[in-house]
N, C-alpha and C positions, 0 to 999 in steps of 0.2 A: 786183686786190686783192693789198695786201702780205702778207707772211707773218705779221706780227703780228696783223693783221686776221682772218685766217683761222682762227688758233690762237684768237681771242676769241671767234669765232662758234661755234666747236665746243664751247667751255665752256659759252655760254648753251644750247645746245641739250641737252648732258650734263645741265645743272641743271633744264631744262624736263623732260627725261625721268623724272629722280629724283623730281621734284615731283610727277608724275603717277604714278608708280609708288606713292609714299608716300599719296597721296590714294585710289588704289584699295584699298591694304592695309588703309587706316582704314575704308573703306566695308564691305570685306569683313567684318572684326573687328567691326564695328558689326551688320551684318547677322547674324552666327553668334551675337552676344550675343541680338538680338531675338528669334532662333528658339529659342534655349534658354529664354529667357523665357518665349514663348508656349507651348512643349511641355511645360514642368515642371507638375506637380501645383500648384494653386492652394489654399492653405491658407484654409479659412473660417472665419469666426467667427459664432457665433450666440448671441444672448441667449436662453435658454430661461427661460420664466416659468412656474411652476407654482402655481395657486391650488387650495387645499385648503377644502372647505367640506362640512357636515353635509347629511342629507338635505334639510333646510329651506332651505338656502343660506347659512345662516349661517357665517362665516368662522371657521377652526381654527386657532388660535394654536399655536406649540409643537409641529408635527408635523413628524416626522423625514422629510425627503423624500431619497430616494437614486434615483441613476442610476449603471446598471451598464453599462458599455460596453467595448471593448477600448480600455484607457488609464485606465480608471476604476478604483473608483467614486468619484462625487462626492456629496457630502451636504450638507445646510443643513436647519436648521429654520425653519417658517414665522413671519413675524413677524405684528404685532397684526392686519394685514389678511389672514392667512392666505395670504400669499404667500412664495415663495422663488424667488430668480434665480439663474441659473446662465451663466456666459458659459463657452461650450464651442467649442473649435477642433477641426476635421476637415478632412481631404482629400477626402474622399469621403461618399457617404450612409451612415450609420451605425445600425445598430437597435440601440434601448436598451431596457433592461428598467426601466421605474419601478416604484418602491416607496415605499409611505407608510405609516409607522408612527406609531401614536399609543396611549396609555394607555386611551383610552376607547372607539374603535372597532375595527371589524374591519380586518385588514391590508388595504391595496390595492396591487393590482400589474397591470400590463397593458405591452404593448409598445408603443414609440413609434419614430419615425424621425427622424433629422436630416439634413438641415434643414427636412425638410416640416413636422414637429410644432415650433413654437416657443413656443405659448402651449397649455397644457393645462389644463383644468378638471377636479378630483378632487372626486368627490360620496362621502362616506363613509358606510357603513352602519353601523347598531348591531350591537355584538356579539351573537351567539347565545347563550343561557345554557347549552348543552351542548357546543357544537363549536366551534374555533377553527382557523385556518389558522397552520401553521408553514412559514416558508421557510429553506432551508439553502442556502449556497453553499459548494461546493468548490475551494479555491485551493491552489496553491503557497505553502508557508510563506516560501518564499526570495524569490519576487518578486511574489507576490499575483495572478500569473496564473490566471485560472479555468481548471478542469478540466472539460470537457464529455465528457458520456457516461459518468460516473461512475454506476453501478449503486448505489442509496440502499434500505435495508431497515430500516424502522422496526417493531419490536415493542413494542406500548403497551398494557398490561393485557390482552394475550393475543390482541389484534388486530394484524394484519400490514398495513403501508404500504408500498408499493413503486413508486420513481420513477427514472428516469434524469436526470442533469442535461442542461440546455439550453447552448448555445453559451457562456451567460455563468456557466456552472458552478452554475446555481440549479435548485432541485427545490422544488415546493409540497406542502403534505401538509394536509390537513383531517381534524383528530383530537379526540377527544373529552377534555375536560378537567373535572374535578370540581373543582378549585381554582385556584389563581394559578399552578401549575406542576405538571408531572409527571414522574417519574422514567420513562425509556423505555430500550430496547436498541437501539443501532444498528450497522448494518454497512454498510461501503462499499467497493465492489469497482471498480478502475480497470484498465487494462491494465498497471500498473506495481505496484499495491497491493492487498492483500488485507486487510481489517481485520476482524477477528473481531468477533463482538457484545460491546458495551461498553455500559456505563451512561452514561446522559447525562441532563442534565436539561432538559427542552423548556420553553421560555417561551411561552404563546399570543401570537400575532399580532406575533411580532418574526423578524426576519432573523438566523439565527446563521451564522458562517463556521466551516466545518471546514477546516482548515490542515493541510496534508499536509507533512510536512518528510522527505523522501529521505535525509538525511544521519545524522540521529539517530534515525530509524526511530519519531518521536512526530509527533501530530497534537495540536493545539489546537482547541478549541472554544468560541467568544466570540461576542459581540455585534459588529453592523457599525455604526461610530458615524461620523457626519459629524465634520471636522475642524477646522471653522471658526465651531464654537458650542459653548456649554458642554454637558457631558453631560448627558443626561436621568436623572431620577432611578431609573428602571428599565433595569438593564443585565443582562446575563446573566453568570453566574460560569464563569470560567474552571476548566478540567479538563484532566489530560492522559491521553492514551488511547496505550496500547503497539500499534504496528501491526507486520505484517510484510511485507516485499518478497518478490515471487512468485519473484526470480531466485534468491537463495542467502542468505537471511537467516533464522537462527534462529526457529522459531515461539515466542511465549511465550502460555501458555493465556490465554484472554480470559475465558472462563466456567468454572466446575467442571465438570469431567465425571464421568459416572455409568457405571461399565461393567456390562455385562449381568451378572447374577447378584449385583449389590452393592446395599446399602441403605445409603443416606446420610440424614444429620440437617441439618436447616435451620430457619430463624426466619423468618415473615411478622412483621416487627417494628412496621411503620407502616401507615397506610391507604394502600390502592391499590399496596402492595409486591408484587413478584413476584420470585419466583428462577427463573434460567434453567440448564437443564444440557444438555448436547451428550453425544452418543455415536456412536460408529462401529458401522454395521449393513451387511448385504448385502442385494441384492434377494433378496425370498422370505422373508425372515425374519420371524416372526411373534412379536412382541413383547408381553409384557404390563407394564404401568406401575400400581403401587399406591402411595396417600399416606394418611398417616394420622395425624390428631390426637394430639399428645403431651401438650401443654397449652394453656390459654387458651381464646379462642372460636372460634378459626379453623373455617371450612368448608373443607375440601380441596377443589381444584379443579386438574385437570391438563389440559395442552393438548399434543398431539404434532404437530410439523411436520416436513416432510420436508425434504431439503438446499435445494430452492427456496422453501422458507417457506410451503409449502400446508398447511393445517390438515388432519390427517388424521383425529382424534378427540379428542373431549373429554368430561370426565366430572366431576361435584362431587356432594360429600356432606356430612352432617351430621357424620359423625364419620370416615369413609373413603371413599375413591373407587377405581375400578379401570378402566382402559381396554384394549383390546387393539386392534392394527393389523397388517396385513399390509402390509410396506414394499415399494414397487414400483422403487424406486430404491437404489443404493448411496453411501454418502456419510455426512456427520456429519449426525445428525438432532439435533431440538431438543425439551426438554421444557421447559414453562413452569408453574411452580405458583404459586398465589395464594389468596386468598380468595373461596369460591363464593357467600357470603351475599348480603353487597352491596357488597364491597370494603373495607370498614372495618374486618372483624374479625381479630383478629391471634393469634398463638401459634406454638409450636413444632410440627414435624412429623417424620415419617420419609417417605424416598421410596424404593421398591424398583422394580428393572427385572430383568425375566427373560424371556429368549427361549423360547417354548414348543416350538418345533421345534428339537431338539438342545440342550437347556438347558444352561448353565453351572454347574461346581459341583454338578452332581446326584450323589445316592447311589444307587449300583444295588441294587437288590433282587431277590430270587430268590425264585420260588414257595416257600411254607413258611416265610419268614424273616419274623421280627419284629425291628423298629430301635426304639430309645426315644432320642426328643431333646425340646427345649422350644422353645416360641414364648416369647422372654424380653423382646422390646420390640414396639410398637405396628407393626402391617402387616408384621411380618416373615413369609416364607413358609418351608416345607421343601421341598425339590424331589428326588424320586424318580424313578428311570427303571429300566424291565424290558423286558425284548426277549421278545415273544408273536410267534404266528402268528396269520393270518386264520381264524376259526372259534374259536379260544381262547376260554373263557368264563372270566373271572377275579371273585375276590371281593377288596375292599379293605375292611379297617377299622381305623377310628382312635379311640381312647380316652384319655380326660382321666387324667392321673396324679395331678396337683397343680395348683394355682392356680384362677383362674376361666376358663380358657380353654375355648370351645364349638368341638368338631372340627368341621373342614369339610374336605371331600375334593373334589377336581377331577381329573378323568382326562382326558387328551388324547392323540389319536392321533398316528402320526410326522410328521404334516403342521401340529400345532400346532392341530387343531380339536377344540373341547369335546365329549367323548362322554357324560359323566355327572357331576352334583354331588350333593353330599348334605350336610348338616347338623346336629347335633343338640345338646342341651345337656352331654351327658356321653360319648355314643357314636354314631359315624355310619357308616354303612356303604354301599357300592354292588356290584352285581352287573353286569357287563357282558358280552356277548358281541362279539369283537373283528373287525372286518370288512376288516383291514390287517394286514399283516407287518410287523415292524420294531420299532424304540425307541419305547416308549410313555412318557408322562410324569404324574406325580402330584404335584399340589400341595396341600400342606395347610397350613392356616392358622386364624385365629380366625374362627368363623361368626357373632358375634355383632354387635358393629361393628367388628370390625377392631382393638380396641384391647386386647382381654383377652388374658393371658398364663398359662403353665402348663406343664408337663411333660406329654408325651403318649407313645403308643406305636401304631406303625402295623404293619399285619400284611397279606401279600400272600399269596393263595391260587389255585391255579388247579384248577377244577374239572373234574370227570370229563365 
């Protein structure tokens, strides 16, 4: 074999080897691509069909159908056949909260799972004349991401409703409605935010968004509407609520406060209206709250709640009412006042708060001393204290000096327990042998209906 032939054979062998290497590389690359394609998550698509009907099976058109899930919500109105169609993409099975709103029927909600549940039949119930469901969804205002585990507290006409949000940020409440909407107080607490009690307007059988904004420290309350169809005629009104961030944000008072020893004035201006006041107290405090009518037809009603929203005491009367309570925990307590007749009476009122053990702004009395003062507004009280020993017998007298006041005296021991009380049209008097040593409390007020006023004098004597 000549030298040129040998060189040519070597070149052919090298070319074949390179061709084989290229083919192997192509096969390996293709194999890797196929493996990557097989191992990646498969995006699935599903057409979800929701048919809405009433209890008789008749189609309900114009129903607002909402799907809440990660990446949602989606919303559409049902067509003339009562049907709403959704094209939903997902990588894995998804838990979805289905909610259906209408203006005629009770709101409907249930959990479904995709892709398992692709056709859902919804049968709506007639609305109850006395109660309705309210659904709220707590989300981040920036990105609409639901906030699970938020503790929501609703105060509606003195009744307390508490519920945490689920994984979709949703909580459902069943409350009493006397008309098409109701004013309520709402508190929302998450690990990042604490929202004081705020007034909101609840709409029956609607989903309402509570949108938290961590930058502006503001939340917005609004309805949840589908984006692909015209808006329904009934929508929730927007409002702004100031919140506080628990880290380092200055707290703005959400509700009026009432200090122990203070009298405040207010008005129940509309049917079903309520006013809320908060006050700080310690465990073991014995408090007395009194409410009296100043004008109008209002029947005063008071409710006292602890920091967890538990009702401690309630009372109502035609002209005035009083309640007492021994507080078991320290913190911010709540007083709610309203009409106690049928929720429709209105009028102006005075509200008074005092502590019976160690009262605030009390005037000290000594045996043999006489003090003059006046009850010049409804439900006002005079507070006096004196120090005595166990076994002492004391005499307390109170007499009217002017006005229409009916003198009334109450005597409390150092623990805040009532020892004796007496009232009369002109002069009241009590005699008591004390069983404990310490600071005792005397409360004087009008004994007729809590609304009479006038000047008085009070005298304390220690009997031999």
